[in-house]
TIVOKOL-507982 format. One record per residue (C-alpha): x, y, z. Coordinates in steps of 0.1 Angstrom, whole numbers, padded with zeros to 4 digits, always signed. Each point is the difference from the previous one (the first is absolute). Last residue first. Example, Ala and Ser with C-alpha at 12.3 -4.5 7.8 and 13.67 -1.06 7.14 Angstrom:
! residues 2
+0137-0011+0071
-0014-0034+0007
! end
This chain:
! residues 366
+1104+1867+1118
-0036+0010-0007
+0010+0030-0022
-0019-0013-0030
+0032-0004-0020
+0016-0020+0029
-0031-0023+0004
-0001-0007-0038
+0037-0009+0000
-0004-0023+0031
-0030-0020-0012
+0012-0014-0033
+0035-0013+0000
+0009+0001+0037
-0033-0015+0010
+0001-0027-0027
+0035-0010+0011
-0011-0001+0036
-0029-0022-0009
+0022-0025-0019
+0025-0001+0029
-0028-0007+0025
-0018-0027-0021
+0022-0028+0010
+0010-0026-0026
-0017-0034+0003
+0025-0027+0009
-0001-0031-0022
-0006-0033+0018
+0000-0032-0021
+0036-0013+0001
+0010+0016+0033
-0030-0010+0019
-0038+0003+0000
-0031+0012+0018
+0012+0013+0034
+0027+0023-0012
+0018+0021+0026
+0029-0024+0004
+0002-0023-0030
-0011-0036+0000
+0018-0024-0025
-0022-0012-0027
-0021-0031+0000
+0000-0019-0032
-0033-0016-0011
-0019+0021-0026
+0030+0020-0011
+0018-0032-0009
-0024-0006-0029
+0015+0029-0020
+0034-0017+0000
-0013-0031-0018
+0020+0001-0032
+0031+0015+0017
+0001-0028+0026
-0005+0009+0037
-0036-0013+0000
+0011-0036-0008
+0028-0008+0025
-0004+0017+0033
-0036+0012+0000
-0013-0031-0018
+0020-0023+0024
-0015+0019+0030
-0035-0005-0014
+0008-0037-0006
+0015-0004+0035
-0033+0011+0015
+0006+0015+0035
-0010+0037-0003
-0036-0005-0012
-0007-0030+0023
-0008+0021+0030
-0015-0025+0024
-0016+0019+0029
+0013-0013+0033
-0009-0029+0021
+0021-0004+0031
+0022-0030+0004
-0011-0028+0024
+0020-0002+0033
-0027+0015+0022
+0017+0007+0033
-0008-0023+0029
-0017+0010+0032
-0004-0031+0021
-0033-0010+0014
+0002-0024+0030
+0005-0036-0006
-0029-0023-0010
-0010-0027+0025
-0032+0018+0009
-0010+0001-0036
+0006-0037-0005
-0020-0009+0031
-0029+0021-0012
+0000-0016-0034
-0001-0035+0015
-0031+0010+0020
-0016+0015-0031
+0006-0033-0019
-0013-0022+0028
-0032+0021+0002
-0006-0001-0038
+0004-0038-0002
+0030-0017-0013
+0017-0011-0033
-0030+0009-0021
-0007-0023-0029
+0026-0018-0022
-0024-0002-0030
-0010+0037+0003
+0036+0010+0001
+0008-0021-0031
-0030+0016-0018
+0012+0035+0009
+0035-0008-0013
-0013-0014-0033
-0022+0031-0004
+0029+0023+0006
+0022-0019-0024
-0027+0002-0027
-0002+0038+0005
+0038+0003-0004
+0001-0021-0031
-0028+0020-0016
+0015+0033+0008
+0035-0010-0013
-0003+0021-0031
+0002-0030-0023
+0030-0011-0019
+0007-0005-0037
+0001+0037-0009
+0021+0011+0030
-0005+0036+0011
-0029-0006+0023
+0009+0030+0022
+0003-0021+0032
+0018-0029-0015
+0025+0020-0019
+0006+0022+0030
+0006-0030+0022
+0025-0015-0024
+0017+0034-0002
+0004+0000+0037
+0016-0034+0000
+0025+0011-0027
+0012+0029+0022
-0004+0037-0008
+0022+0029-0010
-0018+0032-0009
+0013+0023-0027
-0035+0005-0015
+0005-0008-0037
+0032-0020+0000
-0003-0016+0035
-0036-0009-0005
+0006-0015-0034
+0031-0019+0011
-0019-0015+0030
-0030-0010-0021
+0023-0017-0026
+0019-0017+0028
-0033-0013+0014
-0009-0014-0034
+0033-0018-0003
-0003-0014+0035
-0035-0014-0009
+0015-0017-0031
+0005+0013-0035
+0028-0024-0009
-0024-0030-0007
-0019+0022-0025
+0029-0001-0024
-0016-0017-0030
-0030+0023+0002
+0021+0032-0002
-0024+0027-0011
-0029-0010+0022
+0019-0006+0033
+0023+0030-0005
-0030+0023-0009
-0019-0011+0031
+0029+0009+0022
+0003+0034-0018
-0037+0007+0006
+0002-0007+0037
+0032+0021+0003
-0019+0030-0015
-0029-0003+0024
+0024-0003+0030
+0021+0030-0012
-0032+0022-0004
-0012-0006+0036
+0021+0024+0022
+0013+0022-0028
-0036+0009-0011
-0012+0006+0035
+0030+0022+0006
-0007+0019-0032
-0036+0005+0009
+0010+0012+0035
+0025+0025-0015
-0023+0018-0024
-0007-0003-0037
+0013-0029-0020
+0015+0007-0035
+0034+0002+0017
-0001-0038+0007
-0008-0009-0036
+0028+0022-0013
+0024-0012+0027
-0008-0037-0008
+0005+0006-0037
+0035+0015+0006
+0010-0026+0026
-0009-0029-0023
+0018+0015-0030
+0032+0005+0020
-0003-0034+0017
-0005-0017-0033
+0031+0017-0015
+0020-0009+0031
-0012-0036-0001
+0009-0002-0037
+0036+0009+0008
+0002-0024+0029
-0012-0029-0021
+0031-0023+0003
-0022-0030+0009
-0037-0001-0005
-0022-0017+0026
-0005+0021+0031
+0011+0035-0009
-0009-0002-0037
-0034-0015+0007
-0006+0024+0029
+0007+0030-0023
-0021-0016-0027
-0031-0002+0023
+0006+0035+0015
+0002+0015-0035
-0032-0017-0010
-0018+0009+0032
+0010+0037-0003
-0012+0001-0036
-0034-0014+0010
-0001+0025+0029
+0005+0028-0026
-0030-0012-0020
-0023+0003+0031
-0015-0031+0016
+0016+0006+0034
-0011+0036-0001
-0037-0010-0002
+0006-0025+0028
+0015+0026+0022
-0027+0025-0008
-0026-0024+0012
+0020-0011+0031
+0006+0036+0011
-0017-0004+0034
-0012-0036+0002
+0029-0012+0021
+0014-0035+0004
+0001-0005-0038
-0012-0033-0014
+0015-0009-0034
-0021-0023-0022
-0013+0022-0028
+0029+0025+0000
+0024-0029-0004
-0018-0014-0031
-0001+0035-0016
+0037+0003+0007
+0008-0033-0017
-0022+0008-0030
+0017+0034-0005
+0035-0015+0005
+0000-0022-0030
+0036-0012+0005
+0007+0004-0037
+0030-0020-0012
+0038+0001-0005
+0000+0038+0007
+0004+0024-0029
-0001+0036+0012
+0018-0007+0032
+0027-0021-0016
+0022-0030+0009
-0020-0025+0020
+0011-0036-0004
-0025-0029+0005
+0016-0035+0006
+0002+0005+0037
-0038+0004+0004
-0010-0030-0020
-0025+0000-0029
-0014-0034-0009
-0037+0012+0000
+0009+0033-0017
+0019-0019-0028
-0029-0023-0006
-0024+0030-0002
+0024+0018-0024
+0004-0031-0021
-0038-0005-0002
-0004+0037-0010
+0026-0005-0027
-0018-0031-0013
-0033+0019+0000
+0016+0028-0020
+0015-0025-0025
-0034-0017-0004
-0017+0034-0006
+0026+0010-0026
-0004-0034-0018
-0037+0004+0001
+0003+0035-0014
+0024-0013-0027
-0024-0028-0009
-0029+0024-0001
+0019+0023-0023
+0011-0029-0022
-0036-0012-0003
-0012+0036-0007
+0026+0003-0027
-0010-0033-0016
-0037+0011+0002
+0009+0033-0017
+0019-0018-0028
-0029-0023-0006
-0023+0030-0001
+0022+0019-0024
+0002-0030-0023
-0037-0005+0000
-0006+0037-0007
+0025-0001-0029
-0017-0030-0015
-0033+0018+0001
+0015+0030-0017
+0010-0021-0030
+0035-0011-0009
+0010-0002-0037
+0021+0032+0000
+0011+0010+0035
-0024+0015+0025
+0001+0038+0004
+0013+0012+0033
-0005+0037-0009
+0034+0008+0014
+0016-0030-0016
-0016+0008-0033
+0013+0036+0003
+0035-0013+0005
-0003-0023-0030
-0010+0029-0022
-0034+0006-0014
-0004+0010-0037
-0023+0029-0008
-0027-0007-0025
-0020+0031-0010
+0016+0000-0035
+0001+0034-0018
-0015+0001-0035
! end
């Protein structure tokens, strides 16, 4: 008679997870539960340890950001800067408080100001000023930043349509960008805020306008522009102070009272008019107002044409900007773009000799 008992090997016991001899299933359940609780406790401890380590790292980063000095930060790579400038938030803040003198194009200007390419331009311009002002022996990095800055700026500039829109953009875009950069310097270098004075802000505005628009201005003019366009975060627009001054002056005039009666005033005025010399024709010495064509004066655009667009990798972009040499008889191009269209007269003569003349001779027409 064949036995139905088949012995179970040790491997099969492990696969079936059978309890050892002398241990009941209840004991096995208690052992597994105790092991699970121990594992959960160890997992919670590791998670708490990881959370604490993360919090410690965050505290260290915050403390490092609070004690960051501008001269201790070294820029070495475009793809991996020392820290993120957060340009999107800076440009949103600028677009909320800026006051443009003209309403035409203001909406599209603010939309373009918050574009991703504007964020890259602000980051490159921030690090360019950082290297130029506070980092020694950084000429190599300045050239790289200038190349990247000019390329992004030309791409953004060329996305605009029409000359007036581009002139409006180049007239006010440098001011908005400089305002965001000044705010970034103050926020990212708290330990060096004493260096970011009014003269430093005016220099940033002067550099921005010179680089992007090619216009040289004085520091006093930049201070007036900052006040008028509300480009300083911690300062008002100047409207409140001006109105208060007007009310104060009016109150002072009311307290002093009229200096003389109306009759005496008109009599004095007649005497002053009669004492004036005769009218002398003088030439107007003020310069004439002309249309500001900023498209051909931007140093960044010229730098892109001369340095960046001539490279082999960006040769196709040069066709958008380079002006070709005019050619006599060609009104729409120059030597590089003009290809003369062949005349149709020789082709028609060839067709006539090949097809029309033999048939005419055979028919007795010639």
